[in-house]
FIMAR-561738 format. One line per field, with one value per residue (C-alpha): residue number from 1; residue in three letters; x negated, y negated, z negated. Coordinates in steps of 0.1 Angstrom, whole numbers. Layout:
<nodes>
nr [NUM | ...]
rest [ALA | ...]
X [X | ...]
Y [Y | ...]
Z [Z | ...]
</nodes>
This chain:
<nodes>
nr [1 | 2 | 3 | 4 | 5 | 6 | 7 | 8 | 9 | 10 | 11 | 12 | 13 | 14 | 15 | 16 | 17 | 18 | 19 | 20 | 21 | 22 | 23 | 24 | 25 | 26 | 27 | 28 | 29 | 30 | 31 | 32 | 33 | 34 | 35 | 36 | 37 | 38 | 39 | 40 | 41 | 42 | 43 | 44 | 45 | 46 | 47 | 48 | 49 | 50 | 51 | 52 | 53 | 54 | 55 | 56 | 57 | 58 | 59 | 60 | 61 | 62 | 63 | 64 | 65 | 66 | 67 | 68 | 69 | 70 | 71 | 72]
rest [MET | ILE | THR | VAL | THR | ARG | LYS | ASP | ASP | ARG | GLU | ALA | ASN | GLU | ASN | ILE | ILE | ARG | ARG | PHE | ASN | ARG | ARG | VAL | LEU | GLN | SER | GLY | VAL | LEU | ALA | ASN | ALA | LYS | ALA | SER | GLN | ARG | PHE | GLU | LYS | PRO | ILE | SER | LYS | THR | GLU | ARG | ARG | LYS | LYS | ALA | ILE | ILE | ARG | LYS | SER | ARG | ASN | GLU | GLU | LYS | LEU | LEU | ASN | ILE | LYS | MET | GLY | ARG | VAL | ALA]
X [158 | 127 | 97 | 79 | 35 | 21 | -18 | -39 | -64 | -88 | -76 | -92 | -68 | -70 | -59 | -26 | -22 | -24 | 2 | 28 | 20 | 28 | 59 | 73 | 70 | 87 | 114 | 124 | 132 | 109 | 125 | 159 | 148 | 133 | 165 | 189 | 169 | 172 | 209 | 230 | 269 | 283 | 299 | 321 | 317 | 330 | 307 | 280 | 287 | 293 | 255 | 242 | 259 | 242 | 210 | 213 | 222 | 193 | 168 | 177 | 181 | 139 | 132 | 146 | 131 | 96 | 102 | 110 | 82 | 100 | 77 | 82]
Y [-563 | -563 | -581 | -596 | -601 | -617 | -617 | -650 | -657 | -648 | -623 | -589 | -559 | -548 | -585 | -577 | -543 | -559 | -591 | -562 | -540 | -566 | -582 | -547 | -542 | -578 | -568 | -537 | -518 | -484 | -487 | -487 | -458 | -437 | -446 | -429 | -399 | -393 | -397 | -374 | -369 | -384 | -352 | -354 | -356 | -322 | -303 | -321 | -308 | -273 | -278 | -292 | -262 | -235 | -255 | -255 | -215 | -207 | -220 | -209 | -174 | -182 | -191 | -159 | -136 | -149 | -151 | -109 | -109 | -99 | -123 | -115]
Z [416 | 441 | 430 | 460 | 456 | 481 | 487 | 485 | 508 | 488 | 466 | 455 | 459 | 423 | 412 | 432 | 419 | 384 | 392 | 404 | 376 | 353 | 373 | 372 | 338 | 328 | 348 | 328 | 359 | 351 | 315 | 327 | 353 | 322 | 301 | 328 | 330 | 295 | 294 | 276 | 279 | 243 | 226 | 196 | 160 | 151 | 181 | 166 | 130 | 144 | 160 | 127 | 109 | 134 | 130 | 94 | 91 | 117 | 97 | 64 | 76 | 89 | 59 | 37 | 63 | 61 | 20 | 28 | 47 | 78 | 100 | 140]
</nodes>
């Protein structure tokens, strides 16, 4: 899992950093870390439907207020 990057005798530091970054990207370590940050618990179908109904009703209420001229 750990990527080791060794410096050659005449290699510039920028080249080492570039090689290291390329190996890290290819290994997928960063992608896994970012995906685990955004993890959400799976919710049931009924909860998802309830939330969708609430969203829809709020949106309809907002549109009605805009049409009636009650913009806050």
